[in-house]
N, C-alpha and C positions, 0 to 999 in steps of 0.2 A: 054716799050714807044719806044726803041730805037731798030728796027730791026738788027742793027749790034753787040748787047750786049746782053749776055746771063747773068744769075743772079744764083749764087749757093745759096741754102738756106736749112739750118737746116743739116747741116753735122754733124751728131752725131752719135760715135760709144759707144756701151755699154763698161762699165768699165772693163767688163769681158773678152771683145774680145780685149782689148788696148794691143799693143806690140806684135802683131802677123803678123802685115802686111797686115790687112783687110783694114785698113782705106786708106793706101796707094792705094792699088787696087782699092777700090771705086773711090778714086779722080782720078786716072788714068783712068778709065771707063769714068767718068762725064767730064773730059778734052778731052778725045777721042772724045766724042759726040760733045761738045761745041766748040772746036777748029776747027772742021772740018766744021762748020755752021756758026760760029760768028767771028768777027774780034776783040771783047773784052768780058772778062767775068769779073764780079764783084762777089765779097761776102762781107758780114759783119760779123764781130767777135768782140770779147772782149779782151782787152789789156793782161787779167790774163793767156788766154789761151796758154801757152808757146808752147807746143807739136804742137797745131794747126798752129801757127806761123812758126814754122820750118817746116811743111808740106807744106803751102802756098808758102812759099818762094823756097822749092824745086821744084815746079812747076812753078817758074817763076812771082808769084804774086809779086807786088810792095804794099807797103801801101802808099795811097793817101790823106789820112784824118784819124785823131785821135781827139777825143772831149769827153769831160764829158757828161755821158747820165744818166738819172733817169727813162728812159722809162720803165726800166724792174723791178723797184724797187730801191733797194740801189744803189748809185752812182757807176757807172763803167767807163773805158776807152772804148768807142766805136770806133772800127777801121773799114775803108772801104779799100778795097784792090781789085787791078785791075791786071789781066793779059792781054796783048795787044799783038797782032801779030806783 
């Protein structure tokens, strides 16, 4: 809805491909595309995904909201992250 904001969704890497730098390369490509066009990028994730958190922080994302959620079944800590130019 906000023309100045992009949203990354479903950034998932197969377990078999983890640890090979593929996630970082995909994230770099997504951020190169988004940051050339938008002032803000947002994404949603879960608190238990520690490797993802490290990746997002490395690209300059900051957590702006965390709350409990049962939207996907069992309660998880839903997190909203933003990158701002």
